[in-house]
C-alpha positions in Angstrom: 0.0 0.0 0.0 1.2 3.5 -0.9 0.9 5.7 2.2 1.3 9.1 0.6 -2.1 10.4 -0.5 -3.9 7.4 1.0 -7.3 7.9 2.7 -7.1 6.3 6.2 -9.5 5.9 9.1 -7.7 5.5 12.5 -10.2 4.1 15.0 -8.9 4.6 18.5 -6.8 7.6 17.5 -6.9 9.2 21.0 -5.1 6.3 22.7 -1.3 6.5 23.1 -0.7 4.0 20.3 -3.4 5.3 18.1 -2.0 8.8 18.4 1.5 7.6 17.4 0.1 5.8 14.4 -1.9 8.8 13.4 1.2 11.1 13.5 3.3 8.6 11.5 0.6 8.3 8.8 0.2 12.1 8.7 4.0 12.6 8.4 4.1 10.2 5.5 1.3 12.1 3.6 -1.8 10.2 4.4 -5.2 11.9 4.5 -6.8 11.0 7.9 -10.0 10.7 9.7 -9.4 10.3 13.4 -12.1 8.5 15.4 -12.5 8.0 19.1 -14.8 8.7 22.0 -13.0 11.7 23.5 -13.9 14.7 21.4 -11.5 17.1 23.0 -8.6 14.7 22.6 -9.5 14.2 18.9 -9.5 17.9 18.3 -6.1 18.3 19.9 -4.7 15.5 17.7 -6.4 17.0 14.7 -4.6 20.3 15.3 -1.3 18.4 14.9 -2.2 16.4 11.8 -4.8 18.5 10.0 -7.2 15.5 10.1 -11.0 15.4 10.2 -12.5 13.8 13.4 -15.4 11.6 14.2 -16.8 10.4 17.5 -17.8 6.8 18.0 -18.5 4.4 20.9 -17.0 0.9 20.7 -19.9 -0.3 23.0 -22.4 0.6 20.3 -22.2 -1.6 17.2 -24.3 0.7 15.1 -21.9 3.5 15.9 -18.9 1.4 14.9 -20.5 0.6 11.4 -21.6 4.2 10.9 -18.2 5.8 11.6 -16.6 3.8 8.8 -19.3 4.9 6.3 -19.0 8.5 7.5 -15.2 8.4 7.2 -15.4 7.2 3.6 -17.8 10.0 2.8 -15.5 12.5 4.4 -12.5 11.3 2.5 -14.2 10.5 -0.8 -13.3 6.9 -0.4 -11.3 4.7 1.9 -7.9 3.1 1.3 -7.1 1.8 4.9 -8.7 1.2 8.2 -6.4 1.0 11.3 -8.1 -0.5 14.5 -6.1 0.6 17.5 -8.5 0.5 20.5 -9.1 -2.1 23.2 -9.6 -2.7 26.9 -8.0 -5.2 29.4 -9.2 -7.1 32.5 -7.2 -8.9 35.1 -7.9 -11.5 37.7 -8.9 -15.2 38.1 -11.8 -16.3 36.0 -13.6 -17.6 39.1 -14.0 -14.0 40.2 -14.8 -12.5 36.8 -18.3 -11.2 36.4 -20.3 -11.8 33.2 -20.5 -8.1 32.5 -16.7 -7.9 32.4 -16.5 -10.7 29.8 -19.3 -9.1 27.7 -17.6 -5.6 27.9 -14.1 -6.9 26.9 -15.5 -9.0 24.1 -17.6 -6.2 22.7 -14.7 -3.7 22.7 -11.9 -6.1 21.7 -13.6 -8.4 19.3 -17.2 -7.5 18.3 -16.6 -3.7 17.7 -13.6 -4.3 15.4 -15.4 -7.0 13.5 -18.3 -4.6 12.9 -15.9 -2.0 11.6 -14.1 -4.4 9.4 -17.3 -5.7 7.8 -18.3 -2.1 7.1 -14.9 -1.3 5.7 -15.1 -4.3 3.3 -17.8 -2.4 1.5 -15.8 0.9 1.3 -12.2 -0.1 0.8 -10.5 0.5 -2.6 -8.4 -2.2 -4.3 -4.8 -2.0 -3.2 -5.9 -0.9 0.3 -5.4 -2.4 3.7 -6.8 -3.1 7.1 -4.4 -3.2 10.1 -5.7 -4.4 13.5 -3.9 -4.4 16.8 -4.7 -7.8 18.4 -2.1 -8.9 21.0 0.7 -11.3 21.8 -1.8 -13.2 23.9 -3.3 -14.5 20.7 -0.1 -16.6 20.5 0.5 -16.9 24.3 -2.7 -17.0 26.3 -1.9 -15.7 29.7 -3.1 -16.8 33.2 -4.8 -14.0 35.0 -5.8 -12.5 31.7 -8.0 -15.3 30.3 -10.9 -13.1 29.1 -8.6 -10.6 27.5 -6.5 -13.4 25.9 -9.7 -15.0 24.5 -11.0 -11.8 23.1 -7.8 -11.0 21.2 -7.5 -14.6 20.0 -11.1 -14.4 18.7 -10.3 -11.3 16.7 -7.1 -12.7 15.4 -8.9 -15.9 14.3 -11.6 -13.8 12.6 -9.0 -11.9 10.7 -7.3 -15.1 9.4 -10.6 -16.7 8.4 -11.9 -13.5 6.7 -8.6 -12.8 4.8 -9.9 -14.5 1.6 -12.8 -12.1 1.4 -10.5 -9.1 1.5 -8.1 -10.7 -0.9 -10.9 -10.9 -3.5 -11.1 -7.1 -3.2 -7.3 -6.9 -3.4 -7.2 -5.6 0.2 -4.5 -6.8 2.5 -5.1 -7.8 6.1 -2.5 -7.1 8.8 -2.7 -8.7 12.2 -0.4 -6.9 14.7 0.0 -9.2 17.7 1.5 -6.4 19.9 3.4 -7.0 23.1 2.9 -5.1 26.4 3.8 -1.4 25.8 3.8 1.7 28.0 0.4 3.0 26.8 -1.4 3.1 30.2 -3.8 0.4 29.1 -2.9 -1.9 32.0 -3.8 0.8 34.5 -7.2 1.5 33.0 -8.4 -2.1 33.4 -12.1 -2.8 33.2 -11.6 -5.1 36.2 -8.8 -6.3 38.4 -5.3 -4.9 38.8 -2.2 -5.7 36.7 0.3 -8.1 38.1 3.1 -6.6 40.2 5.7 -7.6 37.6 4.6 -6.8 34.0 7.0 -7.6 31.2 9.4 -4.8 30.2 7.4 -2.5 27.9 8.2 -2.7 24.2 8.9 0.5 22.4 5.8 2.2 21.0 7.9 3.9 18.3 9.4 0.6 17.3 6.0 -1.0 16.9 4.7 2.0 14.8 7.8 1.8 12.6 7.2 -1.9 12.0 3.5 -1.3 11.4 4.3 1.3 8.7 6.7 -0.9 7.0 4.2 -3.8 7.1 1.5 -1.7 5.6 3.7 -0.7 2.7 4.7 -4.3 2.0 1.2 -5.8 2.3 2.4 -8.1 5.2 -0.1 -10.4 6.8 1.1 -10.5 10.4 3.5 -8.9 12.8 4.1 -11.3 15.7 6.2 -10.6 18.9 8.9 -13.0 19.8 9.2 -12.8 23.6 12.6 -14.4 23.8 14.2 -12.2 21.1 12.0 -9.3 22.1 11.4 -8.3 18.5 8.5 -8.1 16.0 8.7 -10.5 13.1 6.8 -10.5 9.9 5.0 -13.8 9.4 
């Protein structure tokens, strides 16, 4: 995918990772629509990037589908969708309430799936979707079973749906990101993070790898915990 001049929707732009991705895309000449739930934060980021903004709520599936159509209308078409939002929950499953599981799956799996379905109708040939899943799709983690399952579900959905995107000549990039210093762990829906989290991976390094993978049409970026590096697979 050619970044310069591309029309891109960044969903979750107001998060730390989403903000870094938005700035990198803007610096490389993409035309952006930034989407999130915090209108003030969106406007602040838009002042840096010159992007248009749209508000959506990941807990509302209709809102998720509508924001894709609105972004395509704003940009006169759509070349890429970047999904960079999510939530986490911690704790033993015996203590996890049903509403926590429903909330995590809605935000981490169902909302992205709704957006990706809507994007399939809008994306131009040669375009791309890039989705932040998590390293837990490869390494399900005790004390994070609900989170691990939600990210694994989304990753499996991407793999199974890839053929439908391929028929439209659209690439699908699954970014199985490691723990990073984005504040996500300390905004948990439930529970508290373990006392010893892994050393945070560099947000800048992940964004650099993401941009390279977008350009090359890669299918997956996966984190190797032993080598502490992202690898194209």
